[in-house]
N, C-alpha and C positions, 0 to 999 in steps of 0.2 A: 523932337524930330526923330530920335532913335526909335521910340516906341511906335511911331507911325510907320517908319521904314520897316521895322520888324513885323508889324501887323500885315503890311502889304506883302512882304516876302513870304510869310506863313500862308497867306491867302493864295499866292501863286503856286507854292508847293502843293497846297491842298487841291488845286485844279489838276495837278499832274498825278498825284498818288491817291487822291480821294480821302474822304473822311475815314479815319481809322487806318489809313495807309501808313506804311513805314518807309524810311530810307536811312542810309548809313553814310556818315562823313568819312573823310580820309584818315581820321584817327581811330575809327572803329566804333564811335558812339552811334547808337541807333536811336532815331527819333520816330515818334508816332503822332500823327495829326489827330487831334481830338476836339470835341466840343465841350468846354468846361462847364461844370455845374455852377450855378449862381442863384442864390435865393434873395438876398437882401442887398447885394452889391452888384453893380454893373460889371460884367466880365466881357472880354472880347468874344465874339461869336466863334472864332476858330483859334486854336492854340496847339501846343505840342507837349509831349512828354519825351524823356530821353533816358537812356541807360546811363549809369554812372561812368565817369571818365576814370582812367587808370590812376589819376592823382586824387580821386575822391573815395571816401569810405561809403558814402551814400549819395545818390543824385538828389538835388533839390526839386527835380521834376521827374519823379520816379516812373520809369518803365522797366518792368522786371526783366532781368537777363533771360529767364526762362521763356518769357513771351517773345522776346526778340529772336532767340535761338529757334523757337518753334516756328517762327515765320521764315526761317532759313538763313538768318544772319549769323556770321561768325564773329562773336563779340570777344575782344581781348580781355583777358583776366589777369589779375595780379598774381 
């Protein structure tokens, strides 16, 4: 149920910000809506990338800080 809910939420956000659109949460993490690549495995049609959180050394879903900042977001840094 979690993954179905997440997929629906990402689809709703995609309708608002568009494919390759970005948004920022209250903690300062920036997310980017993307269409993931998939060759031999079935992937969701729409997904997201995000900047690292302050507690992380690297994001498991990497969105470069430089890209988020170039899009006008103020991203918190360690």
